[in-house]
Every structure is written in structure tokens, then in C-alpha cells.
N, C-alpha and C positions, 0 to 999 in steps of 0.2 A: 753647568757638567761636573762629576765627579774628577777627581784628583785619580792621578793613576795609582793603582796599588806598584809601594815602591819595591826594585828591583830586589830579590835577595843577594846581600854580595857571595861575592865566587867562592869563600870560604864554605857556604852552608851547600853550596853544591855540588862537592864531595868528604863523604865522610869523613875523621880526625884521621882512624888509624889507617885508611886508603891515603889521607895525603902525605902522613910519618915514612907509610913503607916505600911511595915515590922515591921522598927526596935521598931516602937512605940506597934505592936502587941507583938509582942518580947520581950519587956520591963513589957507588963500588965502579959504575961503571964508565967514569967522566973525572972521577979526583974535585966534585965542585961538591959546595955546600949552599944549596941552593934559602932565600932564603918562603917563607911561607909563599909570601904572590907570585912569584916568581915558578915557583912551583906545585900551583895550582895556575898560570896558563898553559906552562909543556905540559898537564897532563891530561886539561882540559884538552888541550892538539891532537893526542895522546887518542881520547878516547871521546872524537870525531871521529879520526882517522879509522878507528876500530867500528865502528858503527855506521862510515859511510863502505866502508870493506864487508863489513856483515850483510849490508842489501844486496853488493852485485852475486851473479849469478854465480854458481861455479860451474867449471865447462867438463865439462865431461868426453873423454875419451872414447870414441868406437868404435 
């Protein structure tokens, strides 16, 4: 049985520019400088929330 392909490191899932921008926004909003690993976790969580919300139908008023 072949070995499964190794998972990409979390850093590879976000473009570096996006990570830098997320860290800047987080620092402005919360006054905390995040290390890269923590920023990736938090940014990924935000993206997952947006992904879920994007799938929800929008309620329309009749």
C-alpha cells in the first residue's frame, strides 16, 4: 500500500500576503500581534465561517 500524500502545511493554504494582511487587521482591532501559526488558525476559522454562511440561502421578504 502506498503512503498517502503528506498534508500541506497550514502556511501553504493561505497566500503570504493574505496572512500579513490578516495579522495587521487583527493587531489594529485587538491590539495583539499574532505569531504566524496562530494567525493561520484564526484566519482559517474565519474563512470556514464565511464558507458556511455563503452556502446559506438568503431570506427574502415577500
